[in-house]
C-alpha positions as a Markdown table, in Angstrom:
| # | Residue | x | y | z |
|---|---|---|---|---|
| 1 | Unk | 8.1 | 6.3 | -29.6 |
| 2 | Unk | 7.6 | 6.0 | -25.9 |
| 3 | Unk | 9.7 | 3.4 | -24.0 |
| 4 | Unk | 8.6 | 1.6 | -20.8 |
| 5 | Unk | 11.7 | 3.1 | -19.1 |
| 6 | Unk | 10.2 | 6.6 | -19.6 |
| 7 | Unk | 7.0 | 5.8 | -17.8 |
| 8 | Unk | 5.7 | 4.9 | -14.4 |
| 9 | Unk | 5.7 | 1.2 | -15.6 |
| 10 | Unk | 9.5 | 1.2 | -15.4 |
| 11 | Unk | 9.7 | 0.2 | -11.8 |
| 12 | Unk | 7.0 | -2.6 | -12.2 |
| 13 | Unk | 8.9 | -3.8 | -15.3 |
| 14 | Unk | 12.3 | -3.8 | -13.5 |
| 15 | Unk | 10.8 | -5.7 | -10.5 |
| 16 | Unk | 9.3 | -8.3 | -12.9 |
| 17 | Unk | 5.7 | -7.5 | -11.9 |
| 18 | Unk | 4.3 | -7.0 | -15.4 |
| 19 | Unk | 3.1 | -10.5 | -16.3 |
| 20 | Unk | 1.5 | -12.1 | -19.4 |
| 21 | Unk | 1.6 | -8.9 | -21.5 |
| 22 | Unk | -0.6 | -8.8 | -24.6 |
| 23 | Unk | 0.4 | -5.1 | -25.0 |
| 24 | Unk | 3.5 | -3.6 | -23.5 |
| 25 | Unk | 4.4 | -0.7 | -25.9 |
| 26 | Unk | 3.6 | 2.8 | -27.0 |
| 27 | Unk | 0.2 | 3.4 | -28.4 |
| 28 | Unk | -1.0 | 5.3 | -31.5 |
| 29 | Unk | -1.2 | 8.5 | -29.4 |
| 30 | Unk | 2.2 | 10.2 | -29.2 |
| 31 | Unk | 3.8 | 10.1 | -25.7 |
| 32 | Unk | 1.4 | 7.4 | -24.4 |
| 33 | Unk | 2.4 | 3.9 | -23.3 |
| 34 | Unk | -0.1 | 1.1 | -22.8 |
| 35 | Unk | 0.0 | -2.2 | -20.9 |
| 36 | Unk | -2.5 | -5.1 | -21.0 |
| 37 | Unk | -1.9 | -8.2 | -19.0 |
| 38 | Unk | -1.4 | -8.9 | -15.3 |
| 39 | Unk | 0.4 | -7.0 | -12.5 |
| 40 | Unk | 1.7 | -8.9 | -9.5 |
| 41 | Unk | 1.6 | -7.1 | -6.1 |
| 42 | Unk | 1.8 | -8.1 | -2.5 |
| 43 | Unk | 3.8 | -11.2 | -3.3 |
| 44 | Unk | 3.1 | -13.7 | -6.1 |
| 45 | Unk | -0.2 | -14.9 | -4.7 |
| 46 | Unk | -2.0 | -11.7 | -5.3 |
| 47 | Unk | -2.4 | -10.5 | -8.9 |
| 48 | Unk | -4.3 | -7.7 | -10.7 |
| 49 | Unk | -5.7 | -9.6 | -13.7 |
| 50 | Unk | -7.2 | -8.4 | -17.0 |
| 51 | Unk | -5.3 | -5.1 | -16.6 |
| 52 | Unk | -5.8 | -2.3 | -19.1 |
| 53 | Unk | -3.7 | 0.7 | -18.3 |
| 54 | Unk | -2.0 | 3.7 | -19.9 |
| 55 | Unk | 0.5 | 6.3 | -18.8 |
| 56 | Unk | 2.0 | 9.4 | -20.3 |
| 57 | Unk | 5.7 | 9.9 | -21.1 |
| 58 | Unk | 7.4 | 11.7 | -18.2 |
| 59 | Unk | 4.4 | 11.7 | -15.8 |
| 60 | Unk | 5.0 | 10.4 | -12.3 |
| 61 | Unk | 1.9 | 8.1 | -12.1 |
| 62 | Unk | -0.1 | 5.7 | -14.2 |
| 63 | Unk | -3.0 | 7.8 | -15.7 |
| 64 | Unk | -5.6 | 5.0 | -16.0 |
| 65 | Unk | -5.7 | 1.4 | -14.6 |
| 66 | Unk | -8.5 | -1.1 | -14.6 |
| 67 | Unk | -8.5 | -4.8 | -13.7 |
| 68 | Unk | -9.7 | -7.6 | -11.4 |
| 69 | Unk | -8.0 | -8.4 | -8.1 |
| 70 | Unk | -7.4 | -12.1 | -7.3 |
| 71 | Unk | -5.5 | -13.7 | -4.4 |
| 72 | Unk | -5.3 | -16.8 | -2.3 |
| 73 | Unk | -8.5 | -17.5 | -0.4 |
| 74 | Unk | -6.7 | -18.0 | 2.8 |
| 75 | Unk | -5.0 | -14.7 | 2.7 |
| 76 | Unk | -8.4 | -13.0 | 1.8 |
| 77 | Unk | -10.1 | -14.7 | 4.8 |
| 78 | Unk | -7.4 | -13.7 | 7.2 |
| 79 | Unk | -7.7 | -10.0 | 6.1 |
| 80 | Unk | -11.5 | -10.1 | 6.6 |
| 81 | Unk | -11.2 | -11.1 | 10.3 |
């Protein structure tokens, strides 16, 4: 069984950035941990939604991550200028 503390998700979990999880557990593959939900970054107004990601036990980085970036429109407009 792979625990979140043994994966790159540990820091995100400790910081409270793993939001609305539908999966936050080990997978059927030994040594693999999966997360589905949302990840907050760059403050609470910017969120990576519809996240599907996996990591391997003991590896320093998340192996696969896919999702949609959303943020406040004002912040997006300011960055575009």
